[in-house]
C-alpha positions as CSV (number, residue, x, y, z in Angstrom):
1,X,87.8,104.5,111.4
2,X,87.2,101.3,109.6
3,X,84.5,102.9,107.5
4,X,86.9,105.6,106.4
5,X,89.5,103.0,105.4
6,X,86.9,101.0,103.4
7,X,85.8,104.2,101.6
8,X,89.4,104.9,100.7
9,X,89.8,101.4,99.3
10,X,86.6,101.8,97.3
11,X,87.8,105.1,95.9
12,X,91.2,103.5,95.0
13,X,89.4,100.7,93.3
14,X,87.4,103.3,91.3
15,X,90.7,104.7,90.0
16,X,92.0,101.2,89.1
17,X,88.7,100.4,87.4
18,X,89.0,103.5,85.2
19,X,92.6,102.7,84.3
20,X,92.3,99.0,83.5
21,X,89.8,99.4,80.6
22,X,92.0,102.0,79.0
23,X,95.0,99.5,79.1
24,X,92.8,96.7,77.7
25,X,91.6,99.0,74.9
26,X,95.1,100.1,74.1
27,X,96.4,96.5,74.0
28,X,93.5,95.3,71.8
29,X,94.2,98.1,69.3
30,X,97.9,97.3,69.4
31,X,97.1,93.6,68.6
32,X,94.8,94.6,65.8
33,X,97.4,96.9,64.2
34,X,100.5,94.6,64.4
35,X,101.8,93.9,60.9
36,X,101.8,90.3,59.8
37,X,105.6,90.5,59.6
38,X,105.6,90.1,63.4
39,X,104.2,86.6,62.9
40,X,102.1,85.0,65.6
41,X,104.5,84.9,68.5
42,X,104.3,88.5,69.6
43,X,100.5,88.8,69.3
44,X,100.1,85.5,71.2
45,X,102.4,86.6,73.9
46,X,100.8,90.0,74.3
47,X,97.4,88.4,74.5
48,X,98.4,85.7,76.9
49,X,100.8,87.7,79.1
50,X,99.2,91.1,79.2
51,X,95.6,91.3,77.8
52,X,94.0,88.3,79.5
53,X,95.5,89.1,82.9
54,X,94.4,92.7,82.7
55,X,90.9,91.6,81.8
56,X,91.0,89.2,84.7
57,X,92.1,92.0,87.1
58,X,89.3,94.2,85.9
59,X,86.8,91.4,86.8
60,X,88.4,91.0,90.2
61,X,88.2,94.8,90.9
62,X,84.5,94.7,90.0
63,X,83.9,91.8,92.4
64,X,85.8,93.6,95.2
65,X,83.9,96.8,94.6
66,X,80.6,94.9,94.8
67,X,81.7,93.1,98.0
68,X,82.8,96.3,99.6
69,X,79.7,98.3,98.7
70,X,77.2,95.6,99.6
71,X,78.7,94.8,103.0
72,X,76.8,96.5,105.9
């Protein structure tokens, strides 16, 4: 039973791992395309509050996947 649950978690993490890079790419493109009229506050907030945390979550998911797939 535990093996089945671990497999379900790994599959769920695969889904998350596919989605996070898409969100990161979208935010990066958005930041690059923001007109200068928005100043620096919005790009800074988007980077600090959304982009960096998403990148951090992606790294966390990768660590979890590695831990779950290498555990006997």
